[in-house]
C-alpha positions as CSV (number, residue, x, y, z in Angstrom):
1,M,0.0,0.1,-0.1
2,K,1.2,3.2,-0.9
3,F,0.7,6.4,1.1
4,E,0.7,9.9,-0.3
5,S,3.1,12.4,1.4
6,G,2.2,13.3,4.7
7,M,-0.9,10.7,5.2
8,L,1.1,8.1,6.9
9,G,2.1,10.3,9.6
10,F,-1.7,11.5,9.9
11,L,-3.0,7.9,10.2
12,I,-0.3,7.2,13.0
13,V,-1.4,10.2,15.1
14,V,-5.1,9.2,14.6
15,L,-4.7,5.7,15.6
16,A,-2.5,6.9,18.7
17,I,-5.3,9.1,19.9
18,G,-7.7,6.5,19.5
19,G,-5.8,4.0,21.3
20,G,-5.1,6.7,24.0
21,I,-9.0,7.2,24.6
22,A,-9.9,3.5,24.7
23,G,-7.1,2.8,27.2
24,T,-8.4,5.7,29.3
25,Y,-11.8,4.0,29.3
26,L,-10.6,0.8,30.1
27,L,-8.5,1.8,32.8
28,S,-11.3,4.0,34.5
29,A,-13.9,1.2,34.4
30,E,-14.9,-0.1,38.0
31,P,-16.9,-3.4,38.4
32,T,-20.6,-3.0,39.9
33,T,-23.0,-5.2,41.4
34,Q,-26.7,-5.2,40.3
35,E,-29.7,-7.4,41.9
36,I,-31.8,-9.3,39.3
37,T,-35.0,-11.1,40.3
38,K,-36.0,-14.1,38.3
39,Y,-38.8,-16.6,38.7
40,N,-38.9,-20.2,38.3
41,L,-42.5,-21.3,37.2
42,V,-42.9,-24.5,38.9
43,A,-46.7,-24.8,38.7
44,D,-49.6,-23.6,36.4
45,I,-52.5,-22.3,38.7
46,S,-54.7,-20.6,35.7
47,G,-57.0,-23.6,35.9
48,L,-57.8,-22.7,39.6
49,F,-59.8,-19.6,38.5
50,D,-62.7,-18.7,35.9
51,T,-61.5,-16.7,33.0
52,D,-63.2,-15.0,30.0
53,E,-61.5,-13.3,27.2
54,S,-64.8,-11.9,25.7
55,P,-65.1,-8.3,25.4
56,Q,-67.2,-6.2,28.3
57,Y,-69.2,-3.3,27.4
58,F,-70.5,-0.5,30.0
59,D,-72.6,2.3,29.4
60,Y,-70.9,5.6,28.9
61,D,-72.7,8.8,29.2
62,L,-70.3,11.9,29.0
63,S,-72.7,14.2,30.6
64,Q,-72.5,12.2,33.7
65,N,-68.8,13.0,33.6
66,Y,-69.7,16.5,34.8
67,T,-73.3,16.3,36.1
68,G,-73.0,12.9,37.9
69,Y,-72.2,14.2,41.6
70,Y,-74.2,12.7,44.5
71,T,-74.2,12.0,48.1
72,E,-76.0,9.4,50.1
73,D,-78.6,11.8,51.0
74,T,-79.4,12.7,47.5
75,V,-79.9,8.9,46.4
76,I,-83.7,8.5,46.5
77,N,-85.1,5.1,45.4
78,G,-82.1,4.2,43.5
79,V,-81.9,7.4,41.7
80,N,-78.7,9.5,42.1
81,Y,-79.9,13.3,42.2
82,W,-77.3,16.2,42.1
83,G,-75.4,17.0,45.5
84,G,-71.9,17.5,46.9
85,A,-70.7,20.0,44.3
86,D,-71.3,23.5,43.1
87,F,-71.2,24.6,39.6
88,T,-71.4,27.6,37.2
89,P,-75.0,27.7,35.7
90,T,-75.2,28.7,32.0
91,G,-78.1,28.3,29.2
92,V,-79.6,25.4,27.7
93,N,-76.9,22.4,26.7
94,N,-76.2,19.2,26.9
95,Y,-75.4,19.1,30.7
96,P,-78.5,19.2,32.7
97,I,-78.4,19.1,36.4
98,R,-80.9,16.6,38.1
99,Y,-82.1,17.9,41.3
100,G,-84.0,16.0,44.0
101,P,-87.8,16.2,44.7
102,Q,-89.3,19.2,46.6
103,N,-92.3,19.5,48.7
104,E,-92.5,16.0,49.2
105,T,-95.4,14.3,51.1
106,S,-96.4,10.7,51.8
107,G,-99.5,8.9,53.1
108,Q,-101.5,5.7,53.3
109,Y,-105.1,5.6,52.2
110,D,-107.8,3.1,52.0
111,L,-109.5,3.5,48.6
112,M,-112.7,2.0,50.0
113,D,-113.0,5.3,51.9
114,Y,-113.1,7.4,48.7
115,N,-115.2,4.9,46.7
116,S,-118.0,7.2,45.9
117,S,-115.4,9.9,44.6
118,L,-113.7,7.5,42.1
119,T,-114.4,6.9,38.4
120,T,-115.1,3.4,38.0
121,S,-116.5,3.6,34.4
122,D,-115.8,0.7,32.0
123,P,-114.0,1.4,28.7
124,P,-115.4,-1.1,26.7
125,G,-118.9,-0.6,27.6
126,N,-118.8,3.0,29.1
127,V,-121.4,2.1,31.8
128,S,-121.6,4.1,35.0
129,T,-120.3,1.6,37.6
130,Y,-117.9,-1.2,37.0
131,S,-116.3,-4.3,38.7
132,M,-114.0,-6.6,37.2
133,G,-112.0,-9.7,38.3
134,V,-108.5,-10.6,38.5
135,N,-107.0,-14.3,38.3
136,Y,-103.7,-13.8,40.1
137,K,-100.9,-16.3,39.5
138,R,-98.3,-16.8,42.2
139,Q,-97.0,-20.0,41.1
140,A,-95.1,-21.5,38.0
141,Y,-97.1,-22.1,34.8
142,G,-99.0,-25.4,34.8
143,I,-99.4,-25.8,38.6
144,T,-102.9,-26.8,39.4
145,D,-104.7,-24.3,42.1
146,N,-102.3,-21.7,41.8
147,T,-104.7,-18.9,41.3
148,G,-106.2,-16.2,43.6
149,F,-109.2,-14.4,42.6
150,I,-110.0,-10.9,43.4
151,M,-113.5,-9.1,42.3
152,G,-112.7,-5.6,42.7
153,N,-113.4,-2.0,41.4
154,Y,-111.6,-0.7,38.4
155,A,-110.9,3.2,39.1
156,T,-109.1,5.6,36.9
157,L,-105.7,6.8,38.2
158,S,-106.8,10.3,37.4
159,S,-109.8,10.1,39.6
160,V,-107.5,8.7,42.4
161,V,-105.2,11.4,42.3
162,T,-108.0,13.9,42.6
163,A,-109.8,12.3,45.3
164,L,-106.7,12.0,47.3
165,G,-106.0,15.9,46.8
166,L,-102.8,15.2,45.1
167,D,-103.3,16.4,41.7
168,S,-101.4,19.7,42.4
169,Y,-98.0,17.8,42.4
170,D,-95.6,17.2,39.7
171,V,-95.2,13.6,40.3
172,I,-97.1,10.9,42.3
173,E,-96.1,7.6,43.3
174,L,-98.8,4.9,44.2
175,Y,-98.0,1.3,45.6
176,C,-99.1,-1.5,47.5
177,T,-98.4,-1.8,51.4
178,S,-96.8,-5.3,50.7
179,E,-97.0,-8.2,48.3
180,N,-98.7,-10.4,50.6
181,W,-102.1,-11.6,49.3
182,A,-104.2,-9.6,51.6
183,D,-102.5,-6.3,50.7
184,V,-102.3,-6.2,46.9
185,V,-103.9,-4.2,44.5
186,F,-103.1,-4.0,40.8
187,F,-102.1,-0.9,38.6
188,G,-102.5,-1.4,34.8
189,S,-103.8,0.1,31.5
190,T,-107.1,-0.4,29.6
191,D,-105.5,-2.4,26.9
192,Q,-105.1,-5.3,29.6
193,I,-109.0,-5.4,30.0
194,P,-111.1,-7.8,27.6
195,S,-113.6,-5.9,25.4
196,T,-116.4,-8.3,26.1
197,S,-117.6,-10.1,29.2
198,P,-116.4,-11.6,31.3
199,Y,-114.0,-8.7,32.3
200,T,-111.4,-10.7,33.9
201,T,-107.7,-10.0,33.6
202,T,-104.9,-12.4,34.5
203,Y,-102.0,-11.0,36.4
204,V,-98.7,-13.1,37.2
205,N,-96.2,-12.4,39.9
206,K,-92.8,-11.4,38.5
207,S,-91.2,-14.4,40.4
208,V,-92.8,-16.7,38.0
209,Y,-93.7,-14.7,35.3
210,D,-91.2,-15.8,32.9
211,T,-92.7,-19.4,33.3
212,Y,-95.9,-18.3,31.3
213,P,-96.4,-18.4,27.6
214,E,-96.3,-15.0,25.9
215,G,-99.2,-13.6,23.8
216,Q,-101.8,-15.5,25.7
217,G,-103.2,-12.8,27.9
218,Y,-100.9,-13.0,30.9
219,Y,-99.8,-9.8,32.2
220,L,-96.8,-9.0,34.7
221,A,-98.5,-7.8,37.9
222,C,-97.6,-4.4,38.8
223,F,-97.7,-3.1,42.4
224,S,-96.5,0.2,42.0
225,C,-96.7,3.3,39.5
226,K,-95.4,6.6,38.7
227,I,-97.7,9.4,37.6
228,N,-96.1,12.3,35.8
229,M,-98.7,14.9,35.8
230,T,-96.9,17.4,33.3
231,A,-96.6,14.8,30.7
232,Q,-99.8,13.0,31.6
233,R,-97.8,9.5,31.6
234,V,-97.7,6.7,33.8
235,D,-94.9,4.4,34.4
236,F,-95.6,0.6,36.0
237,Y,-93.4,-1.3,38.1
238,Y,-93.6,-4.8,39.5
239,G,-92.2,-4.0,42.7
240,L,-93.3,-2.0,45.7
241,T,-91.2,1.2,44.6
242,A,-90.9,2.8,41.5
243,S,-87.3,2.0,40.8
244,T,-85.6,1.7,37.3
245,Q,-84.9,-1.9,38.2
246,T,-88.5,-2.8,38.4
247,F,-89.9,-1.0,35.3
248,V,-92.2,-2.6,33.2
249,R,-94.0,-0.4,30.9
250,S,-95.7,3.0,30.3
251,A,-99.2,4.3,29.1
252,D,-101.1,7.5,29.0
253,L,-102.9,8.8,32.4
254,S,-106.0,8.6,30.6
255,D,-105.9,4.7,30.1
256,S,-104.5,3.9,33.4
257,F,-106.3,2.5,36.3
258,V,-105.9,0.6,39.8
259,L,-108.0,-2.3,40.7
260,Y,-108.9,-2.7,44.3
261,S,-111.2,-4.8,46.4
262,T,-114.7,-4.1,47.0
263,G,-114.1,-5.4,50.6
264,L,-115.9,-8.8,50.2
265,V,-113.7,-10.4,53.0
266,Q,-112.8,-8.2,55.8
267,D,-109.3,-10.0,56.3
268,Y,-108.6,-9.5,52.9
269,P,-109.0,-5.5,52.2
270,H,-107.0,-5.3,48.9
271,S,-107.5,-1.5,48.8
272,V,-105.0,0.1,50.9
273,I,-102.2,1.9,49.1
274,N,-99.1,4.0,50.0
275,T,-98.6,7.5,48.2
276,R,-95.6,9.7,47.6
277,A,-96.1,13.0,45.7
278,Y,-93.3,15.7,45.1
279,D,-92.6,18.6,42.8
280,T,-89.6,18.9,40.5
281,Q,-87.3,21.7,40.3
282,N,-86.4,23.8,37.4
283,I,-83.8,22.2,35.2
284,D,-80.4,24.1,35.4
285,Y,-77.6,23.6,33.1
286,M,-73.8,23.3,33.9
287,D,-71.0,25.3,32.0
288,I,-68.5,22.6,32.0
289,S,-65.6,24.8,31.0
290,K,-65.7,26.2,34.6
291,G,-65.7,22.6,36.1
292,V,-67.1,21.8,39.5
293,T,-66.3,22.7,43.0
294,V,-66.8,19.7,45.6
295,T,-68.4,20.8,48.8
296,G,-68.4,19.4,52.2
297,V,-64.5,18.3,52.0
298,G,-62.0,19.5,54.7
299,A,-59.1,21.0,53.5
């Protein structure tokens, strides 16, 4: 190999410098100790647990990220009403605040005491007074002698609300005192009443309702209802409270009724109901750009 003039000397200098740097690095290196943890897998216990790799889906509501604040005191019948935070109000938007009920009142009434004030007209026949029967199924489909029979008065819910002096409230809830045979009354709508005699409807308790065939005149027994006086709509529930978990269906107030006993047997009144009535506040809306301030929390 032939180097041009001066190149050999330049190469020697470069190699000398590189060697010096490498030697300095090697001479300055010091040994260090680092702890490393390794696992020895001696057993597979995955079979001891149930596993499922299928995807899971959850309801998501963007509005609830901002307006879902509540406290133990603002949970009513399973509904989380606004509480525990302050906010900056604004105009109408997609972030409404849900306040709890106001001017709430409750009571217990025997509908037989108001019988003369209730409207008991028959939608199919339009007669002045009306009685109908209910076959009440409390055992699974096909079991013999599983029927309780009630002959009672059909009364429109609107007339019940007026007779009890509750028609000035925004929301009225009516429900049985219990699901015991002696205490039940039934809430329903006129589409469940046969159009011809005999005017007998079959209601089935929720505990066995799924054993009955569909489309054969079996209706889920509803022991409570919620009346929205502004919307003139009624929500029916199979439980003793108006809870979202026990919701069954809705109907117009004008088509809704309560069936209660005429007191044929003193030990089985079938006409006592509990009531809850309240007003709703005007809806406010949150300015989410201002956020919220949690209240009742110590510094």
